[in-house]
N, C-alpha and C positions, 0 to 999 in steps of 0.2 A: 392426569398430566403426564404428556410425554418427557421422558428423560433427556437431558441435553446430549446424553451419549448415544442416543438412539437415531440419529439422522441417517436415514436411508441413501446410500449412494452405490453407483457402480452395479445397479440392478436394471436389466432391461424393461421396457413397457411392455404390458400384455399384447399378444398378438391378435388384436381385434380391430373391427372396423375396417377390414379389407375383403377383397372380393376373391373367394377361394378358387373360382373357376378362372377368371381374368388374370389373376395373380399367378398362376400355375402355367408358365409358357409351353411345357411339353403337352399338357392337356388341350389348351388353347389351339395349338398348332394341330394337334391330331384330329380335333373336331373339324377345323378348317380342311384338313386333307381328306377326310372321309365323307363329308356331307357334300350333297348336290348344292352348288353355289345359290341356287334359288331358295334353299331352305336356310341357309346360314344366317341372314339378319334375324329372322324369328327365333331361330335356335340359340344363338348366342346372347340374344336379349334375355330370353326364359333363362339361360344357365347362369348368365350374369345376376340376374335377380334371386335366384337360387344361391349363387355364390355370395353375395353380398348378406344375404340372411345367415348363411353358414359362418361368415366371419364377424357377425355381430356378437356382442357381449352377451345379449339377451338370449339368443338362441345357444350359444356356448353354455351359458347358466342352465337351460333346459338339459342339455346332454349330462353335466355334472348332476343335476337333481335326478334324472331318471335312473342313473347309476346308484347314487346315494340312498334311493328309496326303492328297493327291488320289489318285484310283484309279491303278491300274497294270495295264497289259495283259500277260498272260501267252499268247504264243500257241502254245508248244510245252512239253510236259513235258520231264523230264531225259532221256527216251529220245529224243526226236525226234519223238514223236506230236503231231499237231496238236490243241491244246485249247481255244484261242480263249476264254480266261477272263480276266475283269477282278477284280482284288483290291481290296476296300474296306477302310478303317479300321474296326475295331470301333465306332467311335461312329457312323459311317453306319448299320451294322446296327441299332444301338440306336435311332437316331432313326427309322427306316424300321419296325422292329418296333413302336414306340410309336405311330405314325402308323396303321399297319394295325389295331393293337389297339383304336384309339380310333374305329374305323368311319369312316376317312377314304376308304375304298375301298367303302363298304356302303351308300351313299344310296339306290340303286335298290331295296333290300329292307327299308328302314327307314321306319316312319311318320314323315312330316315330314322324311325323310332329306336332302333337298337343303339346306333350310335349316340343319339341324343340322351337316351335313358342311361347309357353306360357312363356318359361323362357326369349326368346329374347324379347317378348312384355313388360315384366316385367322389363327388364333390361333398354330397349330403352325409355319406358314411364317416367323413372325417369330424362331423360334430359329436356324433354318438353311433356306435356300430350294432348295438343290440337290435334296435327296431328296425335295421335293415333285414333282419330274418323273414318277418311276415311280407315286407315289401318283395323280397327275392322269389319267395316261394308262390306269392300270388301272381307275380309276374311269369314264373316258370310253369305253373299249371295250366296255361292256356294251350300250349301244343299237345300235351296230354289229354286233355278234355276234348280236343278236336277229333279224336278217335271215336268219339260217341256224339255224332252232330246234335241229337235232341238235348243232352246235357249241355254241351257248349252253346247252344241257343239261348238257354236259361241263365247260364252263369257268366260267359264271356263279356257280355256288356256290362256286368257288375264288376267282374275282376279288372276291367280296363277303364272303369269310370274314374273321374278325377274328384269323386266325392267320397270322403271317408264317414262311414256309417258304423259306429263301434256296437250298435245294439244287435243283440241276437233276435232275429226275426225270421219269418219265412222269406224265401227269395223274392217273391212278388212285391214284397213290402220294403226292399232294400234298394237304396239308390248306389250303393257300392259295397262291394263285398272283399273280404279277405280269405285266402286258403292257405292251409298248412299241409304238412306231409307226414305220414307215419309209416315207416318200413322197418326200422330196427327193432328186433326183439332180442331179449337178453341171452337166449341160448346161440344167437347167431351173430350179432353185430353186423358187419359189413356182408356177412355170407346170408343174403336176403334168402337165398333158395332153402335155407332151413327153416323158413317161416312156419310157424305152427298154428297161426290164427285161422280158423275154419269160417267158410262161407257157405251157407245152406240156401239153396234156390228157395224162392217163395212163389206163390202163383202169380202174381204180376210179372210179365215178362221184364228181365234185366234187374229185377229187386231181389235182395238176398238178405240173410240174416247172419250178422258176424259173432263169433265167440272167440275170445283170446285176449291177447295184451300187446301194447307196443311199449318198448323200454325208453324210447326217445320220441316224444311229440313235441314240436316246437310251436310256439304261438297257439296255445290251446284254446284260446278265445276266438279263434277264426270261426268263418261261418261254414267252412266245409274243409275236409280232408282227402287227400288221395292217399289210399291205403293199400297194401298188399295182403292177400289172404288165399287160402287154398279152397278153390272150387272144385267140384267133382272131376273136372278135366284139368286141373293143374292150377299152378300160382297165377292169380288173376289180379286186376287193378280195380279198385272200387273207389267211388266218391261216397264219403259218409257226411251227410249234412248234420249240423248241430241241433237245427230245429226241423221238426216234422211238418208236413203239409197242414196239419191241423193246429199248428202254433204250439204244441207241446215239445219238450225237449228230448231228443233222440238219446238213449242209454249211452252214457259217455263218461264213465266214471274217472275223474282225475284222482289218482292215488297219492301222488306227491309231486312236488317241484324238486328239480335237481339243485343241489348247492354247488355252483360251478367256480371253477378258477377265474373266469372272466365273463362277459356277456352277461353281466348281472342284470341288466334292465329287462331283458328278454325271458320270458317263462319257458323253461323245458321241462316236460310233464312226462310221468308214467301214467298211461292210460289203459283202461279196460273196457272190452266190448262184452255185452251179454244180451244178447237179443236186440242188437244195434242194426237198425235200418242201413243198406247200402245199395248203391245203384253201380252196376257193371259198367267200367269203361273199357271199351275194346273187346276182344274175344276172350273167352275162357282160355286159361293156359298160356295165354300170352302177355302176362302181367308185366315181366320185366321190359319187354319190348315197348309195352304202352307207356310206362312211366319213364323210359330212358330219355325222352325228350325234355321233361322236367328235370331230370338230374343233370342233364348236359348244361342247361339253362342255369341251374343253380351252381354248377361248377363254374362257369364263366363268372358268376357272381362271386364266388370265392377268389377267383383272381382280382376282380375288381375291388372286392373288400379288403383284400391285403395290399393292393396298390394304394388304396385310400389311407390306410394305416401308415404305410411306408412314407407317401407324401406328407402326411401331417407331422409325421415324428422328424422327417428332413426339415420342414419349414420351421418348426420349432426350435430345432438345432440351429439351423442358419441364421435364425432371428436372434436367437440368444446370444451367439458368439459375435454377432455383428456390433451389438451394444456392451458386451462385456468386456472389460479391460482386465489384462494380466500381464505381468512381466514387462511393463513398460509399454504397452500399446492394445489396440483392439485384438481380441482372441482370433478373429476371422482372418487377421494379416499375418498370423504365426505359420510358418511353412508346414508344421506337422499338423496342426489343426486344419488347415486347408486341404492336406491329403486326405485326412479323414473325412471331411465333408464333401470333397469331390468324389470320393468313393461311394459314398451314401447316395449322393445325388445321381450318379450314373445308374446305380442300381434301381433307384426309384423311378427314373425315367424310362429305363428299359421295360419296368413292370407296367407303366402307364401306356407305353407305345403297343406293347404286345395285347394289353387289354381291349384297346380301342380298335386295333385290327381286327381281333375276332369279333368284336361287336359289329363291324363294317361287313363281315363276311356273313353274319345273321341277316342283315339287311339285305345284302346281295342274293342270299340263298331264298328269301321268301317268295319270288316268283319263278315257279318251276321252268317256264318256258323262256327266261331271259338268258342272254348269253353269258356263260361262266357260272350259272347259279349251281350246276351240279359239281363244278370244281370247288366251289366254295363250300358246299356241304361237304364234300370229301376232305377238305382242309380242317373243317371244324371237327370232323370225327377223330383226327389225330392230335391236332393242335390244342385242342381244349384239354385233354388230359395232361398233355405235355406241359401247358402252362399252368394248370391247376397244381401239378407236382411241384414244379420249380419255384414259381413266384411265392406260392404260401409257404415254401421250405425257407426262402430267403428273408421272409418278413420278420421272423423273431430276432435273429442275430442282428438285422437292421436297426429295429427298433431299440434294442438293448444297447447299440452301440451310439445311436442317437441320444438316448437317455443320457448316457455318460458324457456327452458333450455338455450338459448342463450340470455336471458334477453332483454335489449334494442335493442341489435344488431338484433336479430331475428325480431324485429318489423319494421326494415329498408329493403326497397325494395331490396337493393344490396345484403343482404344475401340470397335471393331466398326463404325464408321461407313464407313470405306473399304470394308468387304465389301458394306455396303448399297449403296453408289455403284456398285461393279462390277456388283452384280447388276441394277441398276435399268434398264438398257436392255433386258434379255433378253425380258421379256413383250412388248414392242413389236414384237420380231422374230419371235418363236416364233408358230407357227401363222398366219403372214401377216402382213406388215408393215404399215405404216400405208396405203400406197396399196393394198394388196389388201383391207383392211378398207373403206376408203372406197368403192373400186369395188363391193364387195359390197353395200353399203348401196344404191348407186344401182341395183344389179339387183334388190333387193328392192322399192325404191321403184317401178321400172318395171314389173315383172313381177307383185307380189303386193299388190295394193292393200288387202287384209284386213290386211297388216302395218302400213302406215301408218295405218289406221283404227284399229288397236289402240294404236298409239303416241298418236295424237292423243286417244283416249279417256283413256289414261292420264296424259297431262299436263293434259288437261282437267279432270280431278278437283280440281286446285289452282286452277282459274281463278276469279278474283273475290276471291282472297285476298291478293293483291298486285299492285298496279299496274305494277310494273317486270317482273314475270313475265307479265302480261297482253301487255304491249307485246312482250315477246320472243317470245311465242308468236305474235303477229299478224305479227312481222317474219319469224319462221321460215316461217309460210305463204307469205308474199310470195317468200321465198327459193325455196322448193319448187316454187312456180308459174312461176317464171322457168325455162324450159329450155334458155336460150342457153348455150353453153360449159359445159355442166353437168359434164363429166368434169374440166375444168381447176378447177372450182369444187368439187369433191367434197369436199376437205378442209374447206373453209369451211363447207359445208352440214353435214357430219357434226359438226363442232365445235358448231355452234350448236343442233343437236339434242341432243348431250350436255349442253349446259349447261342448255337448257330442261328435259330430264328430270331432271337432278340438281336444279335450282331448284324444280321442282314437287314432288319428294319432300322436300326439306327444308321447303319452305313448309307441306307437310302433317305433317310428322313431327318435325322438329327444334325446339329451343327457339327463341323468337322472335329471340334474339341472333344465333345462327349463320344462321338463314335470312335476317336483315337483312344480314349482313355478305356472303353470298353474292350476294343479289339486288342490293345496291348495287355490289359490284364485278364480278362475272361477267356480269350481266344489264344493269344501268345503265351499266357501264363506268367507273365513278368508281373507277379503278384505274390503276397504271402498269405498267412493262413487267417489273417484278420483284416478288417477294414482299416484302411489309412496305410496300406503297404503299396501304393502305386508308384510307378518310376517318377522321380521328381523332374524329369525333363519334358513332362507332358504340361499342358496348358490347364492347370488345375484351378487357376483364378477365375477363368471364363465359365469353367463348369460350376463353380460355386456361386458365382454371381447370377447364372442363369437360374440356380435352384431358390434364389432368394424370392420369398412372397412378394410379388411386384406390385407397387401402389398403382390404384386406377382411380 
């Protein structure tokens, strides 16, 4: 029996029963901006269907259950045979199946596929981030596999399928497939050239036998993996299938699963190869060049995944303070809370706009003969590591501040905010941490002048629209012209590149109030060291209202 003193008041309703896609104005507008108008009706209908699922109480419960019931490793069956299988909660399979069915691995074969898929990935990752890992790697494996047409012919139709088939079977019996990647070794980390796994050629052309280990292998129940190993002529890329053509299991010993800070629903494993069959992808000695297409695509997913976490954190914060009353009125109307929310909202929108612009560049770059395709490829070479560095770095402080908007309620697991916070550092580490991204930007600047030219053309499209942006562009050019101690200044340079690129996009495409807040704070530096330090003269109320999950 409920006590008479336990009447619950002044608590917001759950943020459920809404369209995660259509309720996000920045994302909705970006899709409309970058897609061919002929594709828009079908694309927005599909994305709204996914968005309504993501906003439903049932699917949100799947996300919670997948994290509350992490995967379990089963190395042997009851008779002692080695099986090396990972068991997942049914909610994991439901989430993954829904993501595959929504086309989140089908970008390469869908018109406007990268923009549509990026928007869908951003929407669906707000439910639960861990299962995004196999979706991301499966999507990203396609360009690497195309270096070996025979292998691509077998696997690409399965990787881009909208059918989720979790059973381990031979490729010819799979309606759909998932791929993973294994590059990192314990002695090297991000320095993949210190790779010690050995590939010995076999009699069959393109076939090798692998011996070695991988310190991080995500989604170990995938159908195949792209792996780096040392062949006679140097570091090379290989496809390792889990099941051999005769139906037996390829030697793929899962030694243990990692006990991680977040990303609990996803299995990350240490694996050993001992007489493991592999097929070479691309030429011997060109492994890094072959797999770099996969790395670039997964780096963009790091941007999108962080943008998803940021958007969900902001949506929860704005929703909470809209209904919560304190100090004589709704929290959302308090000037200081409005300052915090507007600051968070602008950071989130800048991440979303940048991620979708890069996805549009992928679509434009697909046709080598199309006008502007070469420039878009050059832009991606520089803008992807720039965005990966900055957006993923901004994710953790944003989520922490959004959690604080809920007060003590945000620190409680049931709010969902702790899960977002634990997840928030991952994308900055995955596919190369901050220093790796910054050094990659320096390499592109020094070796690929066409990439810098494409970047400057992109930001130059906004020149003359805002004096603060124009000054920031001039300052960036001066920074790039100074070659002294460039490596030590790499993070500084990349941060300024990211802010100028985001500022240029917001000045061109966002409402004036959003662009004004961004340029005043991030470019003109009228800003403090924490969120909520914006100039009070800005139109913060409009920015907060734009960030509120919109009813549809």
